[in-house]
C-alpha positions in Angstrom: 19.5 -34.5 -101.0 17.9 -35.3 -104.4 16.8 -38.7 -102.9 15.0 -36.9 -100.1 13.2 -34.5 -102.5 12.2 -37.6 -104.5 10.6 -39.1 -101.5 8.5 -35.9 -101.0 7.6 -35.9 -104.6 6.3 -39.5 -104.4 4.1 -38.4 -101.5 2.8 -35.6 -103.6 1.3 -38.0 -106.1 -0.5 -40.1 -103.5 -4.2 -40.4 -103.6 -6.4 -38.6 -101.0 -8.8 -40.2 -98.5 -12.5 -40.4 -99.1 -14.3 -37.2 -98.5 -16.7 -37.1 -95.5 -17.6 -33.5 -94.5 -16.6 -30.2 -96.1 -16.4 -27.1 -93.9 -15.9 -23.5 -95.0 -15.5 -20.2 -93.2 -13.6 -17.0 -92.6 -10.7 -16.3 -90.1 -10.5 -12.8 -88.7 -8.8 -10.9 -85.8 -10.6 -9.1 -83.0 -10.9 -5.9 -85.1 -12.6 -7.8 -87.8 -9.7 -7.7 -90.2 -9.2 -10.9 -92.2 -6.2 -13.1 -91.6 -4.9 -14.5 -94.9 -2.6 -17.5 -94.5 -4.1 -18.8 -91.2 -3.6 -22.5 -90.8 -6.7 -24.7 -90.4 -5.9 -28.3 -89.4 -8.0 -31.3 -88.5 -6.8 -32.2 -85.1 -4.7 -35.3 -84.8 -3.9 -35.4 -88.5 -1.8 -33.7 -91.1 -4.9 -32.7 -93.1 -5.0 -29.0 -93.4 -5.4 -25.9 -95.5 -4.6 -22.1 -95.3 -7.0 -19.2 -95.5 -6.8 -17.3 -98.8 -6.4 -13.5 -99.4 -10.0 -12.9 -98.2 -9.4 -14.9 -95.0 -11.6 -17.8 -96.2 -10.9 -21.5 -96.1 -12.5 -24.8 -97.2 -11.4 -28.1 -95.6 -12.7 -31.6 -96.1 -12.7 -33.5 -92.8 -11.9 -37.2 -92.6 -12.5 -38.2 -89.0 -15.9 -39.2 -87.6 -15.9 -36.4 -85.0 -13.5 -33.8 -86.4 -12.1 -30.9 -84.4 -10.5 -27.9 -86.3 -7.4 -26.2 -84.9 -7.0 -22.7 -86.3 -3.7 -20.9 -85.8 -1.9 -17.7 -86.9 1.4 -16.3 -85.8 0.9 -13.9 -82.9 -2.6 -15.2 -82.1 -4.0 -17.7 -79.7 -4.9 -21.1 -81.3 -8.5 -22.0 -81.4 -9.9 -25.5 -81.2 -13.5 -25.9 -82.5 -15.5 -29.2 -82.7 -17.2 -29.4 -86.1 -20.4 -31.1 -84.8 -21.8 -31.5 -88.3 -21.5 -27.8 -89.2 -20.6 -26.8 -92.7 -19.8 -23.1 -92.0 -17.5 -22.1 -89.2 -16.3 -18.5 -88.9 -13.4 -17.9 -86.4 -12.1 -14.9 -84.6 -8.6 -15.5 -83.2 -7.6 -13.6 -80.0 -4.2 -12.0 -79.7 -1.8 -14.3 -77.9 -0.6 -11.4 -75.7 -4.1 -10.6 -74.4 -4.5 -14.1 -73.1 -1.0 -14.8 -71.9 -0.3 -11.3 -70.6 3.2 -11.5 -71.9 4.3 -8.7 -74.2 5.3 -9.6 -77.7 8.7 -7.9 -77.9 8.9 -4.7 -79.8 5.6 -3.2 -78.7 4.1 -2.3 -75.3 0.6 -2.4 -76.9 -1.0 -5.6 -75.4 -3.4 -5.6 -78.4 -0.7 -5.7 -81.1 0.3 -9.0 -82.7 3.6 -9.9 -84.3 2.1 -9.4 -87.7 1.0 -5.9 -86.8 4.4 -4.8 -85.6 6.4 -2.1 -87.4 9.6 -4.0 -86.6 10.7 -7.4 -87.9 10.1 -10.2 -85.4 10.9 -13.9 -85.6 8.5 -16.1 -83.6 10.0 -19.5 -82.9 7.9 -22.4 -81.6 10.5 -24.3 -79.5 8.4 -27.5 -79.3 8.2 -27.6 -83.1 12.0 -27.0 -83.4 13.1 -29.4 -80.7 11.0 -32.3 -81.9 12.2 -32.1 -85.5 15.9 -31.2 -85.3 19.1 -32.6 -83.7 20.3 -29.6 -81.7 19.7 -29.7 -77.9 21.1 -26.5 -76.4 19.5 -23.1 -77.0 22.4 -21.5 -78.9 22.6 -24.2 -81.5 18.8 -24.4 -81.8 18.7 -20.7 -82.7 21.8 -20.9 -84.8 20.0 -23.2 -87.3 16.5 -21.8 -86.9 17.1 -18.0 -87.2 19.4 -16.7 -90.0 20.3 -13.5 -88.3 21.4 -15.4 -85.1 25.0 -16.8 -85.0 26.7 -18.8 -82.3 30.1 -20.6 -82.4 31.2 -23.6 -80.4 34.6 -22.7 -79.1 37.7 -24.7 -78.3 41.1 -23.5 -77.0 39.4 -20.3 -75.8 39.5 -20.7 -72.0 36.2 -19.6 -70.5 34.4 -19.3 -73.9 34.8 -23.1 -74.2 32.2 -23.3 -71.5 29.9 -20.4 -72.4 29.1 -20.1 -76.2 29.1 -16.4 -77.4 26.1 -15.5 -79.6 25.3 -12.5 -81.8 22.4 -11.0 -83.8 23.2 -9.5 -87.3 27.0 -9.9 -86.7 27.2 -7.4 -83.9 28.7 -8.1 -80.4 27.4 -10.6 -78.0 26.9 -7.8 -75.5 24.8 -5.7 -78.0 21.8 -8.0 -77.8 19.4 -7.7 -74.9 17.9 -10.9 -73.5 14.5 -10.9 -71.7 12.6 -13.7 -70.0 8.9 -13.2 -69.9 9.6 -9.6 -70.8 12.1 -9.1 -67.9 15.8 -8.2 -68.3 18.0 -11.3 -68.0 21.5 -10.9 -66.4 24.6 -11.5 -68.4 27.4 -14.0 -67.8 30.3 -13.0 -65.6 32.6 -14.2 -68.3 34.4 -11.8 -70.6 35.5 -13.3 -73.9 39.3 -13.0 -74.4 40.9 -15.8 -76.6 40.2 -17.4 -79.9 36.6 -16.3 -80.0 34.0 -14.1 -81.6 33.0 -11.1 -79.5 36.5 -10.8 -78.1 36.5 -8.3 -75.3 32.7 -8.6 -74.9 30.4 -10.0 -72.3 27.2 -11.8 -73.2 24.2 -13.7 -72.0 24.5 -17.4 -71.4 21.5 -18.7 -73.3 22.5 -22.4 -72.6 21.7 -21.8 -69.0 18.0 -21.9 -70.0 16.7 -25.3 -70.9 14.6 -25.6 -74.1 12.2 -27.8 -72.3 11.0 -24.9 -70.2 10.3 -22.6 -73.2 7.1 -22.1 -75.1 8.4 -19.8 -77.7 11.2 -17.3 -78.5 10.6 -13.8 -79.9 13.6 -12.3 -81.7 13.2 -8.5 -82.4 15.6 -7.8 -85.3 15.8 -4.1 -84.7 17.5 -1.5 -82.5 15.5 -1.1 -79.3 17.6 0.8 -76.7 15.0 3.5 -76.6 12.4 1.0 -75.6 14.2 -1.5 -73.4 17.5 0.2 -72.5 21.2 -0.6 -72.7 22.4 -3.6 -74.7 19.5 -3.6 -77.3 21.6 -2.1 -80.2 21.4 -5.3 -82.3 17.9 -6.3 -81.1 16.1 -8.2 -78.4 15.6 -11.9 -77.6 12.5 -12.5 -75.5 12.2 -16.0 -74.0 8.6 -16.9 -73.1 8.3 -19.7 -70.5 5.7 -22.5 -70.7 2.3 -21.8 -69.1 0.6 -25.2 -69.7 -1.2 -27.1 -66.9 -2.4 -30.6 -66.3 0.0 -31.9 -69.0 3.3 -33.7 -68.8 5.8 -33.5 -71.6 9.1 -35.3 -71.6 12.0 -36.0 -73.9 14.8 -38.5 -74.0 17.6 -37.6 -76.6 20.9 -39.2 -77.5 23.3 -38.4 -80.4 27.0 -38.6 -81.3 29.4 -37.2 -84.0 31.1 -39.3 -86.7 34.7 -39.2 -85.5 36.4 -38.5 -88.8 39.6 -37.1 -87.3 41.0 -39.1 -84.4 44.3 -40.9 -83.5 42.5 -44.1 -82.7 39.9 -46.2 -84.5 36.9 -44.8 -82.5 34.0 -44.3 -84.9 31.9 -41.8 -82.8 32.6 -39.3 -80.1 31.0 -36.2 -78.5 28.1 -38.2 -77.2 25.2 -36.0 -76.2 22.5 -37.3 -73.8 19.6 -35.2 -72.7 16.5 -36.1 -70.5 13.9 -33.6 -69.4 10.4 -33.3 -68.1 7.8 -30.5 -67.8 4.5 -30.5 -65.9 2.0 -27.8 -64.9 -0.5 -27.5 -62.1 -3.6 -25.3 -62.2 -3.9 -22.6 -59.4 -7.3 -21.1 -59.0 -9.1 -19.5 -61.9 -6.6 -18.9 -64.7 -3.5 -19.5 -62.6 -0.8 -22.1 -63.0 2.5 -23.5 -61.7 4.7 -24.9 -64.5 7.9 -26.9 -63.5 10.8 -28.1 -65.6 13.8 -30.3 -64.9 16.5 -30.9 -67.5 19.8 -32.8 -67.6 22.3 -32.6 -70.5 25.7 -34.3 -70.8 27.9 -33.5 -73.8 31.2 -35.4 -74.2 34.5 -34.4 -75.7 35.2 -34.5 -79.4 38.7 -35.0 -80.6 39.8 -33.2 -83.8 43.5 -32.6 -83.3 44.7 -35.2 -85.8 44.2 -33.0 -88.8 47.7 -31.7 -89.4 49.4 -32.5 -92.7 52.5 -33.6 -90.9 53.7 -34.2 -87.4 55.6 -30.9 -87.2 52.3 -29.0 -87.7 50.6 -30.7 -84.8 50.4 -28.0 -82.1 47.9 -29.7 -79.8 47.3 -33.3 -79.0 43.8 -32.6 -77.7 41.5 -30.3 -79.6 37.7 -30.4 -79.8 34.5 -29.6 -77.9 34.7 -29.5 -74.1 32.9 -32.0 -71.9 29.9 -30.3 -70.3 27.2 -31.4 -67.8 24.2 -29.1 -67.5 21.5 -29.5 -64.8 18.6 -27.1 -64.8 15.5 -26.5 -62.8 13.0 -23.9 -63.9 9.5 -22.7 -62.7 6.9 -20.3 -64.1 3.8 -19.3 -62.2 0.7 -17.1 -62.2 -1.3 -16.8 -59.0 -4.7 -14.9 -59.1 -5.2 -12.6 -56.1 -8.3 -10.8 -57.4 -10.5 -10.6 -60.5 -8.2 -7.9 -61.8 -4.8 -8.8 -60.6 -2.3 -11.7 -60.2 1.1 -12.4 -58.7 3.8 -13.9 -61.0 6.9 -15.7 -59.9 9.4 -17.3 -62.3 13.0 -18.2 -62.5 15.5 -21.1 -62.4 18.8 -22.6 -61.5 21.5 -23.9 -63.8 24.5 -25.9 -62.6 27.2 -26.6 -65.1 30.5 -28.4 -64.9 32.9 -28.4 -67.8 36.3 -29.8 -68.9 38.1 -28.1 -71.7 41.4 -28.8 -73.4 44.2 -26.2 -73.0 47.3 -26.1 -75.2 49.7 -29.1 -75.1 53.0 -28.8 -73.2 55.2 -31.3 -75.0 57.8 -33.4 -73.2 60.8 -31.1 -74.1 58.9 -27.9 -73.1 60.6 -25.7 -70.5 57.2 -25.6 -68.8 57.2 -29.4 -68.3 58.7 -31.5 -65.4 59.6 -34.8 -67.1 59.5 -36.7 -63.9 55.8 -35.8 -63.5 54.9 -36.0 -67.2 57.5 -38.0 -69.3 55.4 -37.5 -72.4 54.4 -34.0 -71.8 50.8 -33.1 -70.7 47.6 -31.6 -71.8 46.2 -29.3 -69.1 42.4 -29.4 -68.6 40.6 -26.2 -67.6 37.6 -27.0 -65.5 34.5 -24.8 -64.8 32.0 -24.8 -62.1 29.3 -22.4 -63.1 26.2 -21.5 -61.0 23.6 -19.4 -62.8 20.3 -18.5 -61.1 17.5 -16.0 -61.3 14.2 -15.3 -59.8 11.5 -12.7 -60.7 8.4 -11.8 -58.8 5.8 -9.1 -59.1 2.1 -8.2 -59.4 0.3 -7.4 -62.6 -3.2 -6.2 -63.1 -5.8 -3.5 -64.1 -6.0 -0.2 -62.2 -8.4 2.5 -63.4 -8.1 1.3 -67.0 -4.3 1.0 -66.9 -2.4 -2.3 -67.2 0.1 -2.1 -64.4 3.2 -4.2 -63.7 5.3 -3.9 -60.6 8.1 -6.4 -60.3 11.7 -7.2 -59.5 14.1 -9.7 -60.9 17.5 -10.9 -59.4 20.1 -12.8 -61.4 23.5 -14.1 -60.5 26.2 -15.9 -62.5 29.3 -17.3 -60.8 32.2 -18.8 -62.9 34.8 -20.8 -60.9 37.9 -22.1 -62.7 40.0 -25.1 -61.8 43.0 -26.7 -63.6 43.9 -30.3 -63.5 46.4 -32.6 -65.3 48.8 -29.7 -64.9 51.6 -28.3 -62.7 53.4 -25.2 -61.4 56.8 -25.6 -63.1 58.5 -23.3 -60.5 57.6 -25.8 -57.8 59.6 -28.6 -59.5 58.8 -32.3 -59.0 56.9 -31.4 -55.8 54.2 -29.5 -57.7 50.6 -30.4 -57.3 48.8 -31.5 -60.5 45.5 -29.7 -59.9 44.6 -26.2 -58.7 41.8 -23.9 -57.7 42.3 -20.9 -60.0 39.6 -18.5 -58.7 37.0 -16.8 -60.9 34.4 -14.1 -61.0 30.8 -13.3 -60.3 28.2 -10.9 -61.7 24.9 -10.1 -59.9 22.1 -7.9 -61.1 18.8 -6.7 -59.6 16.2 -4.8 -61.6 13.0 -3.3 -60.1 10.5 -1.8 -62.5 7.0 -0.1 -62.5 5.3 -0.1 -65.9 2.0 1.4 -67.1 0.2 0.8 -70.4 -3.2 1.7 -71.7 -5.1 1.5 -75.0 -7.5 4.3 -75.7 -9.7 2.6 -78.3 -11.8 5.6 -79.0 -8.9 7.9 -79.8 -8.2 7.8 -83.6 -8.3 4.1 -84.4 -6.5 3.2 -81.2 -3.9 5.1 -79.2 -1.6 3.1 -76.8 0.4 5.0 -74.2 3.0 3.3 -72.0 5.5 4.7 -69.5 7.5 3.5 -66.6 10.8 3.4 -64.7 13.4 0.8 -63.9 16.1 0.8 -61.2 19.1 -1.5 -61.8 22.0 -2.4 -59.5 25.0 -4.5 -60.6 27.9 -6.0 -58.8 31.0 -7.6 -60.3 33.7 -9.5 -58.4 36.9 -11.3 -59.1 38.1 -13.8 -56.5 41.7 -15.2 -56.2 42.7 -18.8 -56.7 45.0 -20.7 -54.3 48.5 -19.4 -54.0 50.2 -22.1 -56.0 47.9 -21.4 -58.9 49.5 -18.0 -59.6 52.8 -17.7 -57.6 56.3 -18.1 -59.1 58.5 -19.9 -56.5 61.6 -20.0 -58.8 62.3 -16.9 -61.0 64.3 -19.1 -63.4 61.2 -21.1 -64.2 57.6 -20.3 -65.3 55.2 -19.9 -62.4 51.5 -20.5 -62.0 49.3 -23.4 -63.0 50.0 -24.3 -66.7 47.0 -24.0 -69.0 45.3 -21.4 -66.9 47.2 -19.3 -64.2 45.0 -18.5 -61.2 43.7 -15.0 -60.4 46.1 -13.2 -58.0 45.2 -11.1 -54.9 46.1 -8.0 -57.0 43.4 -9.0 -59.5 40.6 -9.1 -56.9 37.8 -6.6 -57.3 34.4 -6.0 -55.8 32.7 -3.1 -57.7 29.2 -2.1 -58.4 27.0 0.6 -60.0 23.4 1.7 -60.3 21.2 2.8 -63.1 17.9 4.6 -63.4 15.9 4.4 -66.6 12.7 6.3 -67.4 10.8 5.8 -70.6 7.7 6.9 -72.6 6.4 4.8 -75.4 3.3 5.6 -77.6 1.7 4.0 -80.6 -1.2 5.4 -82.6 -3.3 3.8 -85.3 -4.1 6.9 -87.3 -6.3 4.8 -89.5 -6.8 1.0 -89.7 -4.0 0.9 -92.2 -1.6 3.5 -91.0 0.2 3.3 -87.6 3.0 5.4 -86.1 4.9 5.0 -82.9 7.5 6.8 -80.9 9.7 6.0 -77.9 12.0 8.0 -75.7 14.2 6.7 -72.9 16.4 8.6 -70.4 19.0 6.6 -68.4 21.5 7.7 -65.8 24.4 5.5 -64.7 26.3 6.1 -61.5 29.7 5.6 -63.2 29.5 7.3 -66.6 26.5 9.6 -66.6 23.3 10.1 -68.6 22.0 9.3 -72.1 18.8 10.0 -74.0 17.7 7.9 -76.9 14.6 7.8 -79.2 12.9 5.7 -81.8 10.2 6.4 -84.4 8.4 3.5 -86.2 5.6 3.2 -88.7 3.6 0.7 -90.5 1.3 1.0 -93.5 -1.1 -1.7 -94.8 -1.7 -1.6 -98.5 -4.7 -3.8 -98.6 -5.1 -7.1 -96.7 -2.0 -8.7 -98.2 0.8 -6.2 -98.2 2.4 -4.1 -95.4 5.3 -1.6 -95.5 7.1 -1.0 -92.2 10.2 0.9 -91.0 12.0 2.4 -88.0 14.8 4.8 -87.2 16.4 5.0 -83.7 19.4 5.9 -81.7 20.9 3.5 -79.2 23.6 3.0 -76.6 25.4 0.4 -74.6 27.1 1.1 -71.3 30.5 -0.6 -70.9 30.0 -3.7 -68.8 31.5 -3.9 -65.3 33.8 -6.6 -66.5 35.1 -4.4 -69.3 35.8 -1.7 -66.8 37.3 -3.7 -64.0 38.6 -7.1 -65.4 42.4 -7.6 -65.0 44.6 -10.6 -65.1 48.1 -11.9 -65.7 48.0 -14.8 -68.1 50.0 -16.9 -70.6 49.1 -16.4 -74.3 50.5 -18.5 -77.2 51.8 -16.8 -80.2 52.9 -19.2 -83.0 53.0 -21.9 -80.4 55.3 -20.0 -78.0 54.1 -18.9 -74.5 54.1 -15.1 -73.7 53.2 -13.6 -70.3 50.7 -10.8 -70.7 49.1 -8.3 -68.3 45.5 -7.5 -69.1 45.1 -4.2 -67.3 41.8 -2.8 -66.0 40.6 0.6 -67.1 42.0 3.5 -65.0 44.9 1.3 -63.7 48.5 2.6 -63.4 49.3 1.2 -66.8 46.3 2.7 -68.6 46.8 6.1 -66.9 50.5 6.0 -67.8 49.6 5.4 -71.5 46.8 8.0 -71.5 44.0 5.5 -72.1 40.8 7.4 -71.3 37.9 6.3 -69.1 35.5 3.9 -70.9 32.3 5.5 -72.1 29.1 4.2 -73.7 28.9 2.9 -77.2 26.3 4.8 -79.3 24.4 3.7 -82.4 22.1 4.9 -85.2 19.7 2.3 -86.5 17.4 2.2 -89.5 15.2 -0.5 -91.0 12.8 -0.6 -93.9 10.8 -3.6 -95.1 7.6 -5.1 -96.2 5.5 -8.2 -95.7 3.2 -9.8 -98.3 0.9 -12.7 -98.7 0.1 -14.2 -102.1 -2.4 -16.9 -102.5 -3.7 -19.0 -99.7 -0.5 -20.1 -98.0 2.5 -18.1 -99.4 4.1 -15.2 -97.5 7.2 -13.1 -98.1 9.0 -10.8 -95.6 11.9 -8.6 -96.6 13.6 -6.2 -94.1 16.7 -4.1 -94.9 18.8 -2.6 -92.0 21.6 -0.2 -91.3 23.5 0.0 -87.9 26.4 2.4 -87.3 28.1 2.1 -83.9 30.6 4.5 -82.6 33.1 4.1 -79.8 32.8 0.3 -79.7 34.7 -1.2 -76.8 37.5 -3.6 -77.9 40.4 -5.4 -76.4 43.6 -4.0 -77.8 46.6 -6.0 -79.0 49.6 -6.5 -76.7 52.0 -3.5 -76.3 55.5 -4.7 -75.4 58.2 -3.4 -73.1 60.6 -3.1 -76.1 58.4 -0.6 -77.9 60.6 2.5 -78.7 57.9 5.0 -77.6 56.2 3.4 -74.6 58.5 0.5 -73.7 60.2 2.5 -70.9 56.9 3.3 -69.3 56.0 -0.5 -69.2 59.4 -1.4 -67.9 59.1 1.2 -65.1 55.8 -0.6 -64.1 57.5 -4.1 -64.4 55.2 -5.1 -67.3 56.5 -7.2 -70.2 53.3 -7.0 -72.4 50.0 -5.1 -71.7 46.5 -5.1 -73.2 43.5 -3.1 -72.2 39.9 -2.2 -73.1 39.2 1.0 -74.9 36.5 2.8 -77.0 38.5 2.4 -80.3 36.4 1.4 -83.2 33.5 2.7 -85.4 31.7 0.1 -87.5 28.8 0.1 -90.0 26.6 -2.9 -90.7 24.3 -3.2 -93.7 22.1 -6.2 -94.4 18.8 -7.7 -95.4 16.6 -10.5 -94.0 14.4 -12.4 -96.4 11.8 -15.0 -95.3 9.6 -16.9 -97.7 7.1 -19.4 -96.3 4.4 -21.6 -97.8 2.1 -24.2 -96.4 -0.2 -26.4 -98.5 -1.8 -29.8 -98.8 0.3 -32.2 -100.9 -1.1 -35.6 -101.6 -2.6 -36.9 -98.3 -0.3 -34.8 -96.2 0.9 -31.3 -95.7 4.1 -29.7 -96.8 5.5 -26.6 -95.1 8.4 -24.9 -96.9 10.5 -22.1 -95.6 13.4 -20.2 -97.2 15.1 -17.8 -94.8 18.2 -15.8 -95.5 20.3 -13.1 -94.0 22.8 -11.1 -96.0 25.1 -9.0 -93.8 28.2 -6.9 -94.3 30.1 -5.2 -91.4 32.9 -2.8 -92.1 35.4 -1.1 -89.7 35.2 2.6 -90.6 37.7 4.0 -88.1 40.2 3.0 -85.5 40.9 5.8 -82.9 44.0 5.9 -80.7 45.0 8.5 -78.2 47.9 11.0 -78.6 50.5 8.8 -76.9 49.7 5.8 -79.1 49.1 7.6 -82.4 50.5 5.7 -85.3 50.2 2.4 -83.5 46.7 1.5 -84.9 48.1 -1.9 -86.1 48.7 -2.9 -82.5 45.7 -1.1 -81.1 43.4 -3.0 -83.4 45.3 -5.1 -85.8 44.3 -7.2 -88.8 43.6 -10.3 -86.8 41.2 -8.4 -84.4 39.5 -6.7 -87.4 38.8 -10.0 -89.0 37.5 -11.4 -85.8 34.9 -8.6 -85.6 34.0 -8.9 -89.3 33.5 -12.7 -89.0 31.0 -12.5 -86.2 28.5 -13.5 -88.9 29.0 -14.9 -92.3 28.1 -12.5 -95.1 25.2 -14.7 -96.0 23.3 -17.5 -94.3 20.5 -19.3 -96.2 18.2 -21.8 -94.6 15.9 -24.0 -96.7 13.5 -26.3 -94.8 11.0 -28.8 -96.1 8.7 -30.2 -93.5 6.2 -32.9 -94.7 3.6 -34.6 -92.5 1.6 -37.6 -93.6 -0.6 -39.5 -91.1 1.7 -40.7 -88.3 4.9 -39.8 -90.3 6.9 -36.6 -90.4 9.9 -35.9 -92.7 12.2 -32.9 -92.5 15.0 -31.9 -94.8 17.0 -28.8 -94.0 19.9 -27.3 -95.9 21.9 -24.4 -94.5 24.5 -22.5 -96.6 27.1 -20.5 -94.7 28.8 -17.8 -96.7 32.6 -17.3 -97.0 34.4 -15.7 -94.1 38.0 -14.6 -93.7 40.2 -14.7 -90.6 43.9 -13.9 -90.2 46.5 -16.2 -88.5 49.5 -15.3 -86.3 51.6 -14.6 -89.4 48.8 -12.2 -90.6 48.1 -14.4 -93.5 44.4 -14.6 -94.5 42.6 -17.9 -93.9 39.6 -18.0 -96.2 36.8 -20.3 -95.2 34.9 -21.1 -98.3 31.1 -21.4 -98.4 29.7 -24.7 -97.1 26.3 -26.3 -97.1 25.2 -28.5 -94.2 22.3 -30.9 -94.7 20.0 -32.2 -92.0 17.4 -35.0 -92.3 15.0 -36.5 -89.8 12.1 -38.9 -89.8 9.4 -38.8 -87.1 6.8 -41.5 -86.4 3.9 -41.3 -83.9 4.2 -44.6 -82.1 1.1 -43.9 -80.1 -1.2 -40.9 -79.5 1.2 -39.5 -76.9 4.6 -41.0 -78.0 6.7 -39.8 -80.9 10.0 -41.2 -82.1 12.4 -39.2 -84.3 15.7 -40.4 -85.8 18.0 -38.3 -88.0 21.2 -36.6 -88.7 22.7 -33.1 -88.8 25.4 -32.3 -91.4 24.7 -35.8 -92.8 27.3 -35.5 -95.6 30.1 -34.8 -93.0 31.1 -31.4 -94.3 34.0 -29.6 -92.7 35.5 -26.1 -93.0 38.8 -25.5 -94.9 41.9 -26.7 -93.0 44.8 -24.5 -92.1 48.2 -24.8 -90.2 47.3 -25.5 -86.5 50.5 -23.8 -85.3 49.2 -20.4 -86.7 45.5 -20.5 -85.9 44.1 -18.8 -82.8 42.7 -22.0 -81.5 45.7 -24.3 -82.2 43.6 -26.6 -84.4 43.2 -27.0 -88.1 40.2 -24.6 -87.9 39.3 -21.6 -85.9 35.7 -21.8 -84.7 33.3 -20.9 -87.5 29.5 -20.8 -87.6 29.0 -24.1 -89.4 30.8 -26.1 -86.7 33.9 -28.3 -86.9 32.7 -31.7 -85.7 31.2 -33.2 -88.8 28.1 -35.4 -89.0 25.9 -35.8 -86.0 23.4 -38.7 -85.7 20.6 -38.9 -83.1 17.4 -40.4 -81.8 14.6 -38.7 -79.8 11.7 -40.0 -77.9 9.0 -37.4 -77.1 6.2 -38.1 -74.5 3.1 -36.1 -73.9 0.4 -37.1 -71.4 
């Protein structure tokens, strides 16, 4: 890394171009407040400056006919031809006013991200995708936002195909995802094995192609009182592209250095992506923007890491093979001077192959005549994810009104190949349809918002209602995938037994939410806001939650902000109704387990209560400051206490002295279930430092972003029948999984230097130490690691850009442990830094 920093230093000492025309001016917002730290660039070059504390700037232009591009986070960019002028004052319009898409965290259409009382990350996807190696959305955010974490899974059944993701180390189902401000449906998958967020459902972000996205807004604050259930940890709002008469396309390819393989192959996990985006204008101010995206990701092989042959528990271990095909559209159709219709949505088709645990040749689950050397079952997925939103938005008697509906569906269909049903003997098929599940959601909402500019310094009132219906289904696989035809032998398809007719469910519920949200600028410096939301669920009842927020500007350069709120999360339909009989591996040995739905005969017999909502108390306090012309600092501390968290218990066995007889009476050998068992507290701080300045003939943007996070399990509650069995109810291994949802620290340092046609990026990410427990309940300590990325971009032509680079270029891996004792069966359990080593790539970006 020292060599890369030396390159940047050499550029710093380079001479500047000859001066041609000097332009000065001031940058302000629509209220007349100055914008310190606004970026002023000469279009088509890396020549730029930042406005100072008074909002003023001075730039020396080099082109014959220069055009200035002025930008500031949360505002619409302005392009101004110089035309010989030496003084140009600029007023930037709020991005939300022009795009009519709320910046998450506020329903005031006149409030920018810098004006918000809550911390918000604004991520320009075009900038991230053209300068880094990651292609799917989870991994892009994993390395761009310190409070966001996502793990690639292996040996985790369905989670191998749908990456779980978290904010601030909370559960995947405790973050609400919006698209263009509308609630996104979750995945039908519930995470069960070898994964963070065990027992949780979540949203499949990788079903949304990055090529369709303009920006992502991450609200790092509890927002259940504003947006409803699931927003305990925060909100991710994905804003789709609105461009017209412009084509953008990308061709990407990369592969991993194959450090751990049986053979001599040097690279694996090849990742190919091609996408295109184009927009059409419709009437005055309307558009239709279309995206097509195809991504193929190959297997990686990391099984050959054991210290001796006896420790090798799996012959195939690594990333699954995945093919993603996506089509997305975003449109705005004017119907009158004051109203327009919007329609957006997309379809994602995914096929995956993931390695299951090896059945060796001498295993009682093998048929030697079919597999003389044993076999490695492959779990296949066929996932269809689609959504469509439509509505009308406009002005009515001074109010901004939005009436719309969004429908989403996620279907996950399992298959198993390279396998057998042992109880069928040598006649067994070697592939099976194993069934699956589906989740559908429809949300219809009516929203009103209005800014009373003459009241105080501005009073915004918003209110509305949403009606949501959900349906969850489990469908059975073919008979041979689950049936036992010979009681002396294991039955069902090895690797993943199919869902049985007794597992089939078709359940639904409805929800009505009503909210009131107000923000008042008492003075130009002091703002206070309040939100209240009532929700009624057809299956568990009503809840009322509130939020108070405030922001105080201490001059033009320093702002203090804070919030307090309560929150809730309704148990998902999958947590209430999911049930299955499956094979789990404990210390390499197969064990048959019943995962019993809530309010089943097993849970009733054991006195497990009906699932209820999780509740939270959130608080945040922070400040933002600007120092000099281009340096900014943001610090936000937070506290989140969650009661009655839904978890998946450990397995209770039929030989238990207290409840074993009850399980035997129900013909159950082992049983697990979902229950509100845990209270947790999370404390942390987010720190972001950013600086942009001219260096030599180019421009250097430096960002240091860090998240420090600590989650503690405060209490484990059992019922009267299971009192004293807390170590099974929520044991050490489960506790460590929850605590390791985020590393205690993640620090990201990025240096981005542009010079004429060249661009150089160096990024170092430090992942803090995390601790997991193996099947012997020994602690596996994953020491801190630093991954280093480097890329070089060159503008071949005005509309063509080539980037080559590497992620984790020093081939850093986590600590290694005994594969027979880890949850995944490999030398590592999935951790945030990844387990594949160095990744090398090339990208070609086109824009016409």
